[in-house]
N, C-alpha and C positions, 0 to 999 in steps of 0.2 A: 379945099385943104387936101392934104396928103394923107391917104387913108389905105387901109386894108379892109376887105369886105368877107365875112364868113357867113354864108347860107346855103340852104340845099335844095328845098323844094320850090314848087312854082309859084307860092307865096311871097317868096324872096326876089322873086325875079323883077317885079316893078320897082321895088326899091333900087336895086342895082342899076337899073335902066334910067332911072330917074339921076342917081349919082353921076353917072357919065353924061347925062344931057347937060347937068348942071355944070359939068367942066372940073368936077374934082378928080384928083391925081389918083386913080384907083392901082396901086401898086401891086396888088396881089389879091387875087379871089381864092380862098380856102373853102373847099365843098367836102361832101362825103365822097368815097371811092364809088367807082361805077359799081351796079349790083345787078343781079339776075333779076329778070323779070318776065312776065308773060309766060304763054304756054311752052315755048321754045327754052326758057330760061336763058335768053341771051344777055350779055351784059347791057345794061342801060345805064348812060350818064346822069346825073341829077341835072334837072332843070336849069340850076344856075350855073353849071358847068357849060350847058350849051349856050346861055346867053352870053357868058363871060367871053368863049370862044368868038362868037359873033361880033363882039365889040373888039377883039384883037386883045382880050387881058391874060396875061399870065395866070395859069390854074395850078393849085397845089391840091391833093387829094389825099391826108394821111389817113390811115386807119385809126391811129390815135393821137392827141394832140401833146401826151407826154412825150413823144419822140423828141428828143434835143434838136433835131434837124428842122423841126417844124419853127421852133423858137429862132434858130439861127437865121431862117430866110424871111422870117417877118421881121426881124432885126434889121435885116438888109435892106428893106424897103423903108425903113425909117418912118412909119406911119404917125401921124398926129394923134389918130385917132383910128380904132378898130370899131367897124360897125359889125353887129350880128342880128341876122333876121333867119331865125329858125335854122339853125347849124345843126342840132342834133348832137351835140356832144358837149362835155363839161369843160369849161374855161380854166386850165390851170393858174395857180396864183402869178407865176412868172409871165403868163402871157397877158394876163389882165392889167398888170404893171407897167407893160413893155411901152405902151403909148403914154406921152404926156397927158393928153386929153382922157385917157382911159379907154375902155370898151362901153359902147353904148350900144343897148337892144333894142328891138322892135318888138313889142307883144301884143297879141292881138286880143287884149281886153283893157277893160278899165281897173287897172290894179288898184289896190291889191285883190280885186275879184279875180276869180279864176286863172290863180297862177298854176302853172303846169303845161302838158305836153296837147291838151285838147280843148282850148279856151273855145273856140268858135262853136264846136259841137255842144259844148255843156252849157253854154249860155243859152241855146236855142231850148236843149233838153230841160234846162230849168225854167222855161217859160218866161224868161227875160224879154223887156219890150225895147230895151237898149244896152249897147255895149260900146265897144271902141276900141282903140289902140292906146296904148303908153310907150313914151321913150324912157329909158331908164338906164342907170349904170349897172353893168354887170357886177355882182358880188358873189361872194363863195355859196351863199345859198340860193337857190334857184328863183328867180323872179321877185327877190324881196329887195332889190338895191333902191336908192332913191329915184325919183322921178323927175325929168326934166320938164316933160309935157305931156298932157292926155288930150285925146280927140274923141268925142262922142259920134256914135254911128247908131239911127233907129233899126230896130229888129221888125220887119213887116210881117204881119201875119203869113204872106206868101213866101217868105223867104225858107229856103232850106241851107244847109251846110255849104252848098256850092256857091248859091248868089250871095251870102253873107261873106263868103270867103273873098270873093271877088271885088266887092265894095271895101272891105277891110284891107285889102293889099295895096289898093290905091290911094286909101285914105293913109295908110301907113307910110307909103312912098313921099306922100306930101309932108307928114308929120316928121319923118326923118330929115328931109330937106331943111325945115324950119329949125329944126334941133342944130341940125350942123350950122346953120347960120347964126343961131344965139352963142354956141361955142366958138366960132371964129370972131365975133364982135365981142367977146369976154362977157356975155351977159348970161350966162346960165345961172339959173337958181335952181338949187335940188331941193324936192321936198321929201322927206321920210314917208314911207308907207304906213298907214295907221293899221297895227295888226289885228286890231277890234273888228276891222271890217275885212279880214283877209278870207278868202275860200279856194277851193283846190279845184283843179280840172284835169285829174290824172289821165294817164292814157287810156283808151278806149279797151274794153276788154268785150269777149263773147257776152258774158253776163249781160253788158251794157245793152247790146245788139237786141237779145231776146224779149219779144213783147210779151207781158204778163196782162193777160185779158182779164184779169180780177182789178186792174188798176182802172181809173177813170179815163173815159176816152180822150179828153182834151190833153191829159198826160201822154198818153199813146202816141196822140197825133203830134207833139213835141218831141217826141222819141223819133218817129219816122223822120222828122223834118230835120231834126239834127243830125240824123245819120244818112241823109240822102245826098249824094248817091251812092257814097261809099264810106264806111263799110256796108251798110245797110242795116235796118230794123228787119226783124224776120219772125215768122210764126213756125214754129215746127209742125209738119204735116204727118199725114199717114205715110208709114214706110220709112219714118226716120229722116224724111227730107226736110228743106226747108223751102219756105216760101218770103222769099223778099218783099217786103211793103216799101215802095217808092214814094208813094203819096197816099193821103188817107185825109179823112174828115171825120169829126164828130157830129152824130146825129140823134135826134129823139128816138127813143126805143126802149125796149126791155127784154131780157133773156139771158139764159145761163151763158157764161164765159163760152165763147166759141161756136154758140149757135147760130145758126144761119136764120136771121129774121128777114132777109130779103134779096133778090137778085133785080137790081134796077138795070137800067138800059145801058150804064157804064161802071155800075158799083156793084161791090157784093157788102153787104151789111150785116155785120155779126154783134151777136150780143157780148157785153162784158160785166154783167152781173152787178150792174151799178144803178139800176132804176129805169126810168121812163124819160129822162132827159129833161124833167121840169125842175131839177134842182143842180145846184153846182156841182159841176164834176160828173153827173149823172147822165146816163144815155147810151148809144150805140155806137160802133166804130166801122165806118164804110170804107173798105180799101178800092182804092180809086184805080191806082197804079201797082201791078205786082210783077215779080219775075220768078217764075218757078225755078228750082235749081235745075241748071244745066239746059235752061231756055231762054227765049228772048222776053224781053218786056211785053206786058198786055194789060188791059184793063181787068180790073176786077171781076166784073161780069163775063169777061172773055175766060177767064181761068175757072170761073164757077161752070159755065157751061161746059167746058172740056173735062170738068170732073164730074158732069152731073150732079152738082149740088142744087139744094133746093131748099125750102124753108122748113127748119126742123133738123136739119142736116148739121154735121159738126165739121169746123174749118179750124184748127189749131186747139 
């Protein structure tokens, strides 16, 4: 099919690569402008731009899609469909109505659950054991359009946001390829979303990243998994600093929130104020891998030894 592609982050690269491999005519790739990044704040191109240039595809990087020049450029490509994967800007009505087959979007959840900017992280943080991808038509309200297909994916106990991201990116590329085949054959069947089942996955905030040690350890572990490796869950520690927690486990134990219960060979175990571990959600919180502010990653035990923490001391 003749199409335009709109996307920005690494999640969208697998889909763009699959579209090229399948022989679709990608007439234009629209992505976000280069942004300052890193300590030197040098301009860094979005991953989708880098992938597009590798494939020799034309790239457009508008600050806003409301610029009439954007619509003119897309109109010149005459796309049958516009594919959208994590683009990062609202699509105006004129753009949505430009291609005969409309604009279709790959979303990293089983809609209508987890609509919004952070579906992968929010699904893990919520303790879900299954998520997936949805191909839907883009409409005025975010992530509310009718669905063409959904594909499920398990969330394994050892998954964090990075590992689940990679599996969903690959699954999404397969689903998008299947969706375009359905459109090309005229076999697309669109199913409205059930608003009664809808939930939101808003953009992550600092409050989402701060670990509250009065909560059950299982909840804290899911928070760590969902935020690892970035932006990272953290504990506020002495001196107003932050201790990023990258891997953690729930353990039996009892103690006040933040009290050091044990320093094991590789873990720092602290209390959560929720009991001995014999009941649902009760127990202690074991820090397996951490990163002190401005320092390298290390085991929880290594951090404890460096801070001379022992049983009865406080951490967070």
